[in-house]
A tleap script that builds the chain and sets N, CA, C and O, in Angstrom:
source leaprc.protein.ff14SB
mol = sequence {
  NMET PRO PRO ARG GLN SER SER ASP THR SER
  ARG GLY LYS ALA ALA VAL SER ASP VAL TYR
  SER SER MET ARG ALA SER ILE LEU GLU GLY
  GLU ILE ALA PRO GLY THR ARG ILE ASN ILE
  ASP ALA VAL SER ARG SER LEU GLY VAL SER
  GLN THR PRO VAL ARG GLU VAL LEU GLN ARG
  LEU GLU GLY ASP ASN LEU VAL VAL TYR ASN
  PRO GLY ARG GLY TYR SER THR THR PRO LEU
  LEU ASP LEU ALA GLU LEU ARG SER LEU PHE
  GLU PHE ARG LEU LEU VAL GLU PRO TRP ALA
  ALA ARG SER ALA ALA VAL ASP ARG LEU ALA
  ASN PRO ALA ARG THR LEU CGLU
}
set mol.1.N position { 0.854 -1.185 -0.135 }
set mol.1.CA position { -0.108 0.007 0.007 }
set mol.1.C position { 0.960 1.115 0.024 }
set mol.1.O position { 1.031 1.693 -1.060 }
set mol.2.N position { 1.746 1.531 0.895 }
set mol.2.CA position { 2.786 2.579 0.483 }
set mol.2.C position { 2.911 3.123 -0.535 }
set mol.2.O position { 2.482 4.248 -0.790 }
set mol.3.N position { 3.665 2.229 -1.449 }
set mol.3.CA position { 3.888 2.542 -2.848 }
set mol.3.C position { 2.863 3.266 -3.373 }
set mol.3.O position { 3.172 4.411 -3.704 }
set mol.4.N position { 1.522 2.874 -3.578 }
set mol.4.CA position { 0.524 3.335 -4.170 }
set mol.4.C position { 0.201 4.780 -3.558 }
set mol.4.O position { -0.221 5.652 -4.317 }
set mol.5.N position { 0.370 5.015 -2.368 }
set mol.5.CA position { 0.307 6.373 -1.665 }
set mol.5.C position { 1.163 7.267 -2.045 }
set mol.5.O position { 0.876 8.447 -2.248 }
set mol.6.N position { 2.367 6.725 -2.178 }
set mol.6.CA position { 3.073 7.975 -2.894 }
set mol.6.C position { 3.102 8.249 -4.073 }
set mol.6.O position { 3.392 9.354 -4.532 }
set mol.7.N position { 2.707 6.951 -4.895 }
set mol.7.CA position { 2.205 7.382 -6.232 }
set mol.7.C position { 1.059 8.320 -6.499 }
set mol.7.O position { 1.232 9.079 -7.453 }
set mol.8.N position { -0.303 8.438 -5.716 }
set mol.8.CA position { -1.278 8.897 -5.704 }
set mol.8.C position { -0.720 10.693 -4.647 }
set mol.8.O position { -1.433 11.689 -4.530 }
set mol.9.N position { 0.394 10.544 -4.201 }
set mol.9.CA position { 0.701 12.108 -3.514 }
set mol.9.C position { 1.438 12.570 -4.697 }
set mol.9.O position { 1.083 13.699 -5.034 }
set mol.10.N position { 2.320 12.068 -5.408 }
set mol.10.CA position { 3.086 12.506 -6.590 }
set mol.10.C position { 1.984 13.054 -7.751 }
set mol.10.O position { 2.264 14.143 -8.252 }
set mol.11.N position { 0.881 12.452 -8.167 }
set mol.11.CA position { 0.106 12.540 -8.641 }
set mol.11.C position { -1.196 13.651 -8.393 }
set mol.11.O position { -2.068 14.042 -9.169 }
set mol.12.N position { -0.930 13.954 -7.036 }
set mol.12.CA position { -2.072 14.950 -6.629 }
set mol.12.C position { -0.871 16.280 -6.506 }
set mol.12.O position { -1.377 17.380 -6.727 }
set mol.13.N position { 0.339 16.297 -6.247 }
set mol.13.CA position { 1.119 17.309 -6.375 }
set mol.13.C position { 1.401 18.001 -7.819 }
set mol.13.O position { 1.636 19.201 -7.957 }
set mol.14.N position { 1.326 16.862 -9.082 }
set mol.14.CA position { 1.343 17.264 -10.449 }
set mol.14.C position { 0.114 17.723 -10.809 }
set mol.14.O position { 0.023 18.471 -11.783 }
set mol.15.N position { -0.961 17.363 -10.112 }
set mol.15.CA position { -2.476 18.054 -10.637 }
set mol.15.C position { -2.248 19.382 -9.912 }
set mol.15.O position { -2.247 20.296 -10.736 }
set mol.16.N position { -2.060 19.800 -8.693 }
set mol.16.CA position { -2.006 21.167 -8.395 }
set mol.16.C position { -0.818 21.836 -8.887 }
set mol.16.O position { -0.837 23.051 -8.685 }
set mol.17.N position { 0.378 21.312 -9.571 }
set mol.17.CA position { 1.345 22.264 -10.174 }
set mol.17.C position { 0.356 22.795 -11.829 }
set mol.17.O position { 0.103 23.850 -12.411 }
set mol.18.N position { 0.122 21.575 -11.990 }
set mol.18.CA position { -0.686 21.988 -13.368 }
set mol.18.C position { -1.752 22.888 -13.672 }
set mol.18.O position { -1.919 23.562 -14.688 }
set mol.19.N position { -2.670 22.768 -12.311 }
set mol.19.CA position { -3.627 23.690 -12.187 }
set mol.19.C position { -3.066 25.156 -11.852 }
set mol.19.O position { -3.580 26.169 -12.325 }
set mol.20.N position { -2.103 25.167 -11.100 }
set mol.20.CA position { -1.715 26.327 -10.766 }
set mol.20.C position { -0.861 27.184 -12.080 }
set mol.20.O position { -0.935 28.408 -12.185 }
set mol.21.N position { -0.348 26.632 -12.687 }
set mol.21.CA position { 0.304 26.904 -14.026 }
set mol.21.C position { -0.424 27.528 -14.944 }
set mol.21.O position { -0.145 28.623 -15.433 }
set mol.22.N position { -1.738 26.597 -15.302 }
set mol.22.CA position { -2.610 27.094 -16.370 }
set mol.22.C position { -3.305 28.155 -15.736 }
set mol.22.O position { -2.993 29.202 -16.303 }
set mol.23.N position { -4.287 28.395 -14.606 }
set mol.23.CA position { -4.773 29.370 -13.753 }
set mol.23.C position { -4.061 30.625 -13.838 }
set mol.23.O position { -4.595 31.625 -14.317 }
set mol.24.N position { -2.696 30.616 -13.326 }
set mol.24.CA position { -1.801 31.631 -13.430 }
set mol.24.C position { -1.773 32.183 -14.714 }
set mol.24.O position { -2.049 33.364 -14.929 }
set mol.25.N position { -1.440 31.356 -15.603 }
set mol.25.CA position { -1.214 31.916 -16.900 }
set mol.25.C position { -2.223 32.632 -17.673 }
set mol.25.O position { -2.011 33.565 -18.448 }
set mol.26.N position { -3.679 31.935 -17.293 }
set mol.26.CA position { -4.931 32.565 -17.762 }
set mol.26.C position { -5.194 33.876 -17.282 }
set mol.26.O position { -5.722 34.709 -18.020 }
set mol.27.N position { -4.761 34.220 -15.702 }
set mol.27.CA position { -5.008 35.370 -15.118 }
set mol.27.C position { -4.105 36.488 -15.623 }
set mol.27.O position { -4.467 37.657 -15.757 }
set mol.28.N position { -2.548 35.873 -15.963 }
set mol.28.CA position { -1.656 36.966 -15.997 }
set mol.28.C position { -1.844 37.401 -18.033 }
set mol.28.O position { -1.315 38.356 -18.603 }
set mol.29.N position { -2.523 36.594 -18.508 }
set mol.29.CA position { -2.614 36.728 -19.793 }
set mol.29.C position { -3.889 37.570 -20.116 }
set mol.29.O position { -4.091 38.057 -21.228 }
set mol.30.N position { -4.546 37.671 -19.287 }
set mol.30.CA position { -6.133 38.223 -19.410 }
set mol.30.C position { -7.263 37.347 -19.780 }
set mol.30.O position { -8.448 37.673 -19.840 }
set mol.31.N position { -6.744 36.197 -20.019 }
set mol.31.CA position { -7.830 35.120 -20.258 }
set mol.31.C position { -9.058 35.369 -19.312 }
set mol.31.O position { -10.209 35.676 -19.625 }
set mol.32.N position { -8.408 35.117 -17.840 }
set mol.32.CA position { -9.573 35.756 -17.058 }
set mol.32.C position { -9.463 36.797 -16.587 }
set mol.32.O position { -8.506 37.003 -15.840 }
set mol.33.N position { -10.704 38.136 -16.945 }
set mol.33.CA position { -10.696 39.445 -16.785 }
set mol.33.C position { -10.629 39.649 -15.080 }
set mol.33.O position { -11.085 38.867 -14.246 }
set mol.34.N position { -9.951 40.887 -14.839 }
set mol.34.CA position { -9.843 41.310 -13.522 }
set mol.34.C position { -11.179 41.688 -13.190 }
set mol.34.O position { -11.862 42.391 -13.935 }
set mol.35.N position { -11.716 41.074 -11.680 }
set mol.35.CA position { -12.390 41.019 -11.181 }
set mol.35.C position { -13.577 40.147 -11.512 }
set mol.35.O position { -14.762 40.339 -11.239 }
set mol.36.N position { -13.015 39.162 -12.149 }
set mol.36.CA position { -14.042 37.748 -12.523 }
set mol.36.C position { -14.219 37.165 -11.645 }
set mol.36.O position { -13.174 36.952 -11.031 }
set mol.37.N position { -15.629 36.480 -10.931 }
set mol.37.CA position { -15.592 35.441 -10.306 }
set mol.37.C position { -15.303 34.312 -10.700 }
set mol.37.O position { -15.563 34.065 -11.878 }
set mol.38.N position { -14.796 33.454 -10.024 }
set mol.38.CA position { -14.352 31.876 -10.003 }
set mol.38.C position { -15.218 30.608 -9.568 }
set mol.38.O position { -15.500 30.193 -8.444 }
set mol.39.N position { -15.510 30.182 -10.713 }
set mol.39.CA position { -16.272 29.203 -10.090 }
set mol.39.C position { -15.515 27.896 -10.053 }
set mol.39.O position { -15.235 27.337 -11.113 }
set mol.40.N position { -15.192 27.413 -8.961 }
set mol.40.CA position { -14.318 26.019 -8.426 }
set mol.40.C position { -14.877 24.927 -9.334 }
set mol.40.O position { -14.013 24.287 -9.935 }
set mol.41.N position { -16.268 24.552 -9.577 }
set mol.41.CA position { -16.696 23.602 -9.950 }
set mol.41.C position { -16.665 23.278 -11.478 }
set mol.41.O position { -16.643 22.140 -11.948 }
set mol.42.N position { -16.665 24.771 -12.377 }
set mol.42.CA position { -16.469 24.956 -13.600 }
set mol.42.C position { -15.290 25.083 -13.886 }
set mol.42.O position { -15.107 24.809 -15.072 }
set mol.43.N position { -14.011 25.492 -13.137 }
set mol.43.CA position { -12.576 25.410 -13.389 }
set mol.43.C position { -12.326 23.609 -13.389 }
set mol.43.O position { -12.149 22.815 -14.313 }
set mol.44.N position { -12.394 23.474 -12.190 }
set mol.44.CA position { -12.381 21.907 -12.121 }
set mol.44.C position { -12.943 20.732 -13.186 }
set mol.44.O position { -12.325 19.671 -13.284 }
set mol.45.N position { -13.895 20.933 -13.808 }
set mol.45.CA position { -14.521 20.411 -14.891 }
set mol.45.C position { -13.614 20.740 -16.217 }
set mol.45.O position { -13.090 19.866 -16.907 }
set mol.46.N position { -13.525 22.051 -16.438 }
set mol.46.CA position { -12.582 22.199 -17.637 }
set mol.46.C position { -11.231 21.610 -17.430 }
set mol.46.O position { -10.799 21.213 -18.512 }
set mol.47.N position { -10.315 21.381 -16.349 }
set mol.47.CA position { -9.321 20.986 -16.379 }
set mol.47.C position { -9.463 19.521 -15.943 }
set mol.47.O position { -8.342 19.048 -15.755 }
set mol.48.N position { -10.189 18.867 -15.776 }
set mol.48.CA position { -10.113 17.602 -15.561 }
set mol.48.C position { -9.492 16.971 -14.033 }
set mol.48.O position { -8.801 15.960 -13.905 }
set mol.49.N position { -9.908 17.785 -13.081 }
set mol.49.CA position { -9.281 17.713 -12.066 }
set mol.49.C position { -10.562 17.587 -10.983 }
set mol.49.O position { -11.718 17.900 -11.265 }
set mol.50.N position { -10.213 17.179 -9.969 }
set mol.50.CA position { -11.312 17.267 -8.708 }
set mol.50.C position { -11.363 18.691 -8.257 }
set mol.50.O position { -10.696 19.427 -8.984 }
set mol.51.N position { -12.099 19.423 -7.039 }
set mol.51.CA position { -12.094 20.711 -7.141 }
set mol.51.C position { -11.119 20.588 -5.979 }
set mol.51.O position { -10.676 21.733 -5.881 }
set mol.52.N position { -10.541 19.851 -5.052 }
set mol.52.CA position { -9.562 19.927 -4.031 }
set mol.52.C position { -8.249 20.745 -4.406 }
set mol.52.O position { -7.822 21.627 -3.661 }
set mol.53.N position { -7.716 20.447 -5.445 }
set mol.53.CA position { -6.480 21.150 -6.393 }
set mol.53.C position { -6.602 22.322 -6.822 }
set mol.53.O position { -5.725 23.157 -7.041 }
set mol.54.N position { -8.088 22.406 -6.988 }
set mol.54.CA position { -8.207 23.837 -7.638 }
set mol.54.C position { -8.613 24.723 -6.127 }
set mol.54.O position { -8.270 25.904 -6.059 }
set mol.55.N position { -9.002 24.383 -5.508 }
set mol.55.CA position { -8.973 25.184 -3.797 }
set mol.55.C position { -7.990 25.588 -3.495 }
set mol.55.O position { -7.737 26.763 -3.228 }
set mol.56.N position { -6.827 24.122 -3.480 }
set mol.56.CA position { -5.199 24.720 -2.881 }
set mol.56.C position { -4.715 26.113 -3.833 }
set mol.56.O position { -4.189 27.119 -3.357 }
set mol.57.N position { -5.045 25.883 -5.313 }
set mol.57.CA position { -4.735 26.411 -6.123 }
set mol.57.C position { -4.815 28.140 -5.947 }
set mol.57.O position { -3.879 28.930 -6.065 }
set mol.58.N position { -6.187 28.426 -5.642 }
set mol.58.CA position { -7.095 29.326 -5.323 }
set mol.58.C position { -6.369 29.815 -4.115 }
set mol.58.O position { -6.408 31.036 -3.969 }
set mol.59.N position { -5.697 29.113 -3.189 }
set mol.59.CA position { -5.272 29.854 -1.838 }
set mol.59.C position { -3.786 30.593 -2.304 }
set mol.59.O position { -3.388 31.710 -1.972 }
set mol.60.N position { -3.249 29.796 -3.001 }
set mol.60.CA position { -2.007 29.843 -3.588 }
set mol.60.C position { -1.882 31.204 -4.394 }
set mol.60.O position { -0.991 32.037 -4.227 }
set mol.61.N position { -2.674 31.265 -5.075 }
set mol.61.CA position { -2.956 32.488 -5.888 }
set mol.61.C position { -3.528 33.761 -5.074 }
set mol.61.O position { -3.392 34.919 -5.470 }
set mol.62.N position { -4.184 33.388 -3.886 }
set mol.62.CA position { -4.312 34.456 -3.055 }
set mol.62.C position { -3.150 34.972 -2.658 }
set mol.62.O position { -2.822 36.158 -2.678 }
set mol.63.N position { -2.369 33.798 -2.196 }
set mol.63.CA position { -0.957 34.541 -1.610 }
set mol.63.C position { -0.309 35.281 -2.440 }
set mol.63.O position { 0.362 36.155 -1.893 }
set mol.64.N position { -0.246 35.228 -4.158 }
set mol.64.CA position { 0.286 35.944 -4.943 }
set mol.64.C position { -0.146 37.458 -5.168 }
set mol.64.O position { 0.581 38.363 -5.577 }
set mol.65.N position { -1.396 37.531 -4.837 }
set mol.65.CA position { -2.490 38.868 -4.896 }
set mol.65.C position { -2.896 38.364 -6.258 }
set mol.65.O position { -2.662 39.275 -7.052 }
set mol.66.N position { -3.404 37.309 -6.886 }
set mol.66.CA position { -3.837 37.318 -8.378 }
set mol.66.C position { -5.633 36.948 -7.927 }
set mol.66.O position { -6.556 37.235 -8.689 }
set mol.67.N position { -5.765 36.508 -7.038 }
set mol.67.CA position { -7.229 36.547 -6.460 }
set mol.67.C position { -7.552 36.843 -5.286 }
set mol.67.O position { -6.676 36.501 -4.492 }
set mol.68.N position { -8.635 37.446 -4.707 }
set mol.68.CA position { -9.221 37.727 -3.440 }
set mol.68.C position { -10.231 36.643 -3.025 }
set mol.68.O position { -10.947 36.007 -3.798 }
set mol.69.N position { -10.185 36.546 -1.879 }
set mol.69.CA position { -11.633 35.469 -1.175 }
set mol.69.C position { -12.260 36.561 -0.795 }
set mol.69.O position { -11.612 37.523 -0.382 }
set mol.70.N position { -13.917 36.591 -0.892 }
set mol.70.CA position { -14.821 37.370 -0.386 }
set mol.70.C position { -15.421 36.398 0.683 }
set mol.70.O position { -15.398 35.261 0.210 }
set mol.71.N position { -15.744 36.406 1.454 }
set mol.71.CA position { -16.675 35.175 2.372 }
set mol.71.C position { -17.949 35.356 2.078 }
set mol.71.O position { -18.506 36.442 2.240 }
set mol.72.N position { -18.662 34.071 1.513 }
set mol.72.CA position { -20.143 34.105 1.265 }
set mol.72.C position { -20.198 34.411 -0.237 }
set mol.72.O position { -21.285 34.292 -0.804 }
set mol.73.N position { -18.943 34.858 -1.039 }
set mol.73.CA position { -18.988 35.160 -2.568 }
set mol.73.C position { -18.253 34.159 -3.264 }
set mol.73.O position { -18.588 33.716 -4.363 }
set mol.74.N position { -17.444 33.873 -2.743 }
set mol.74.CA position { -16.029 32.959 -3.369 }
set mol.74.C position { -14.926 33.967 -3.458 }
set mol.74.O position { -14.631 35.049 -2.949 }
set mol.75.N position { -14.427 33.083 -4.376 }
set mol.75.CA position { -12.694 34.070 -5.114 }
set mol.75.C position { -13.236 34.581 -6.210 }
set mol.75.O position { -14.197 34.108 -6.817 }
set mol.76.N position { -12.581 35.633 -6.502 }
set mol.76.CA position { -12.314 36.357 -7.966 }
set mol.76.C position { -10.927 36.672 -8.289 }
set mol.76.O position { -9.931 36.537 -7.578 }
set mol.77.N position { -11.008 37.023 -9.234 }
set mol.77.CA position { -9.200 37.663 -9.808 }
set mol.77.C position { -9.155 39.187 -9.506 }
set mol.77.O position { -10.074 39.913 -9.886 }
set mol.78.N position { -8.128 39.652 -8.848 }
set mol.78.CA position { -7.864 40.929 -8.234 }
set mol.78.C position { -8.326 42.078 -9.112 }
set mol.78.O position { -7.850 42.133 -10.246 }
set mol.79.N position { -9.146 42.951 -8.749 }
set mol.79.CA position { -9.562 43.974 -9.710 }
set mol.79.C position { -8.422 45.145 -10.236 }
set mol.79.O position { -7.621 45.551 -9.395 }
set mol.80.N position { -8.372 45.557 -11.306 }
set mol.80.CA position { -7.399 46.706 -11.887 }
set mol.80.C position { -7.447 47.987 -10.461 }
set mol.80.O position { -8.388 48.419 -9.795 }
set mol.81.N position { -6.028 48.262 -10.442 }
set mol.81.CA position { -5.897 49.298 -9.764 }
set mol.81.C position { -6.768 50.588 -10.403 }
set mol.81.O position { -6.842 50.948 -11.578 }
set mol.82.N position { -7.542 51.280 -8.931 }
set mol.82.CA position { -8.236 52.838 -9.777 }
set mol.82.C position { -7.006 53.670 -9.950 }
set mol.82.O position { -5.848 53.298 -9.757 }
set mol.83.N position { -7.456 54.962 -10.379 }
set mol.83.CA position { -6.477 56.021 -10.735 }
set mol.83.C position { -5.509 56.456 -9.701 }
set mol.83.O position { -4.314 56.717 -9.842 }
set mol.84.N position { -6.664 56.501 -8.026 }
set mol.84.CA position { -5.679 56.907 -6.898 }
set mol.84.C position { -4.665 55.444 -6.348 }
set mol.84.O position { -3.558 55.546 -5.819 }
set mol.85.N position { -5.168 54.535 -6.553 }
set mol.85.CA position { -4.347 53.610 -6.251 }
set mol.85.C position { -3.059 53.402 -7.059 }
set mol.85.O position { -2.006 52.953 -6.606 }
set mol.86.N position { -3.278 53.770 -8.239 }
set mol.86.CA position { -2.017 53.529 -9.236 }
set mol.86.C position { -1.111 54.917 -9.238 }
set mol.86.O position { 0.041 54.723 -9.626 }
set mol.87.N position { -1.421 56.257 -8.881 }
set mol.87.CA position { -0.784 57.379 -8.267 }
set mol.87.C position { 0.088 56.818 -7.013 }
set mol.87.O position { 1.319 56.798 -7.012 }
set mol.88.N position { -0.665 56.406 -6.037 }
set mol.88.CA position { -0.101 55.997 -4.689 }
set mol.88.C position { 1.188 54.830 -5.263 }
set mol.88.O position { 2.371 54.936 -4.939 }
set mol.89.N position { 0.677 53.839 -6.087 }
set mol.89.CA position { 1.864 53.140 -6.520 }
set mol.89.C position { 3.042 53.432 -6.938 }
set mol.89.O position { 4.081 52.841 -6.644 }
set mol.90.N position { 2.877 54.653 -7.865 }
set mol.90.CA position { 3.934 55.191 -8.818 }
set mol.90.C position { 4.754 56.274 -7.709 }
set mol.90.O position { 5.982 56.301 -7.632 }
set mol.91.N position { 4.065 56.937 -7.078 }
set mol.91.CA position { 4.752 57.881 -5.927 }
set mol.91.C position { 5.364 57.005 -4.947 }
set mol.91.O position { 6.468 57.505 -4.729 }
set mol.92.N position { 5.238 56.038 -4.294 }
set mol.92.CA position { 5.847 54.706 -3.744 }
set mol.92.C position { 7.113 54.837 -4.417 }
set mol.92.O position { 8.114 55.426 -4.007 }
set mol.93.N position { 6.936 54.169 -5.585 }
set mol.93.CA position { 8.454 53.791 -6.699 }
set mol.93.C position { 9.024 54.763 -6.454 }
set mol.93.O position { 10.041 54.557 -5.792 }
set mol.94.N position { 8.746 56.206 -6.794 }
set mol.94.CA position { 9.194 57.265 -7.148 }
set mol.94.C position { 10.094 57.274 -5.590 }
set mol.94.O position { 11.299 57.503 -5.703 }
set mol.95.N position { 9.727 57.112 -4.630 }
set mol.95.CA position { 10.715 57.361 -3.207 }
set mol.95.C position { 11.588 56.266 -2.928 }
set mol.95.O position { 12.604 56.399 -2.246 }
set mol.96.N position { 11.097 54.828 -3.607 }
set mol.96.CA position { 12.001 53.961 -2.866 }
set mol.96.C position { 13.265 53.118 -3.780 }
set mol.96.O position { 14.263 52.478 -3.447 }
set mol.97.N position { 12.574 53.532 -5.227 }
set mol.97.CA position { 13.486 53.231 -6.278 }
set mol.97.C position { 14.691 54.067 -6.330 }
set mol.97.O position { 15.741 53.465 -6.556 }
set mol.98.N position { 14.743 55.290 -6.170 }
set mol.98.CA position { 15.946 55.769 -6.183 }
set mol.98.C position { 17.117 55.686 -5.106 }
set mol.98.O position { 18.325 55.877 -5.241 }
set mol.99.N position { 16.458 55.382 -4.139 }
set mol.99.CA position { 17.261 55.105 -2.880 }
set mol.99.C position { 17.775 53.641 -2.777 }
set mol.99.O position { 18.845 53.370 -2.232 }
set mol.100.N position { 16.863 52.613 -3.393 }
set mol.100.CA position { 17.498 51.199 -3.650 }
set mol.100.C position { 18.795 51.210 -4.649 }
set mol.100.O position { 19.905 50.684 -4.581 }
set mol.101.N position { 18.161 52.030 -5.587 }
set mol.101.CA position { 19.578 51.673 -6.690 }
set mol.101.C position { 20.825 52.173 -6.226 }
set mol.101.O position { 21.850 51.517 -6.408 }
set mol.102.N position { 20.845 53.691 -5.421 }
set mol.102.CA position { 21.855 54.075 -4.695 }
set mol.102.C position { 22.647 53.229 -3.404 }
set mol.102.O position { 23.856 53.147 -3.187 }
set mol.103.N position { 21.602 52.694 -2.712 }
set mol.103.CA position { 21.936 51.620 -1.881 }
set mol.103.C position { 22.980 50.540 -2.630 }
set mol.103.O position { 24.111 50.278 -2.221 }
set mol.104.N position { 22.415 50.040 -3.683 }
set mol.104.CA position { 22.754 48.692 -4.404 }
set mol.104.C position { 24.308 49.160 -5.219 }
set mol.104.O position { 25.179 48.399 -5.641 }
set mol.105.N position { 24.269 50.953 -5.260 }
set mol.105.CA position { 25.653 51.172 -6.234 }
set mol.105.C position { 26.528 51.575 -4.899 }
set mol.105.O position { 27.691 51.192 -5.031 }
set mol.106.N position { 26.392 51.951 -4.200 }
set mol.106.CA position { 27.324 52.489 -3.312 }
set mol.106.C position { 28.827 51.660 -3.065 }
set mol.106.O position { 29.971 52.021 -3.339 }
set mol.107.N position { 28.466 50.770 -2.617 }
set mol.107.CA position { 29.710 49.528 -2.298 }
set mol.107.C position { 29.723 48.379 -3.173 }
set mol.107.O position { 29.949 47.280 -2.666 }
set mol.108.N position { 29.512 48.474 -4.420 }
set mol.108.CA position { 29.203 47.258 -5.103 }
set mol.108.C position { 30.466 46.695 -5.231 }
set mol.108.O position { 30.540 45.486 -5.009 }
set mol.109.N position { 31.722 47.439 -5.614 }
set mol.109.CA position { 32.944 46.913 -5.801 }
set mol.109.C position { 33.365 46.273 -4.325 }
set mol.109.O position { 34.201 45.373 -4.398 }
set mol.110.N position { 33.019 46.528 -3.347 }
set mol.110.CA position { 33.255 46.269 -1.638 }
set mol.110.C position { 32.999 44.506 -1.862 }
set mol.110.O position { 32.017 44.019 -2.422 }
set mol.111.N position { 34.040 43.815 -1.327 }
set mol.111.CA position { 34.180 42.035 -1.257 }
set mol.111.C position { 33.935 42.074 0.354 }
set mol.111.O position { 34.731 42.533 1.174 }
set mol.112.N position { 32.695 41.509 0.627 }
set mol.112.CA position { 32.443 41.308 1.662 }
set mol.112.C position { 33.389 40.176 2.296 }
set mol.112.O position { 33.584 40.264 3.508 }
set mol.113.N position { 33.806 39.452 1.814 }
set mol.113.CA position { 34.710 38.012 2.125 }
set mol.113.C position { 35.866 38.780 2.496 }
set mol.113.O position { 36.411 38.171 3.417 }
set mol.114.N position { 36.609 40.011 2.169 }
set mol.114.CA position { 37.752 40.342 2.266 }
set mol.114.C position { 37.674 40.635 4.023 }
set mol.114.O position { 38.498 40.335 4.887 }
set mol.115.N position { 36.524 41.241 4.130 }
set mol.115.CA position { 36.647 41.544 5.797 }
set mol.115.C position { 36.592 40.513 6.729 }
set mol.115.O position { 36.819 40.633 7.933 }
set mol.116.N position { 36.263 39.424 6.095 }
set mol.116.CA position { 36.202 38.158 6.925 }
set mol.116.C position { 37.614 37.427 7.135 }
set mol.116.O position { 37.809 36.514 7.938 }
set mol.117.N position { 38.524 37.966 6.308 }
set mol.117.CA position { 39.806 37.195 6.303 }
set mol.117.C position { 40.490 37.778 7.603 }
set mol.117.O position { 41.601 37.377 7.949 }
savepdb mol mol.pdb
quit
């Protein structure tokens, strides 16, 4: 019995990986529009898997900020930023990126290994 469980586990992990790759690509390529509600049953039928790997993948995609979970409504793809959110994002980047570039360039020739010798 243990070899069969191992094989089942491997298949389960492969199914989750395949579903994740497929759903992530569909979201990033715009096949699933921002703000679209995701029907777990429909996704599982279209991909030929049970609902369990789809649920696991949706939780993982939520961690990637590609989907959001609304209690009572289920999962949907993350909506696009509105104008105010987009402005805030660019203002943040304008503050952080010059500092990050400057910090990275200051001691780029310094070799930390030399100080350990």
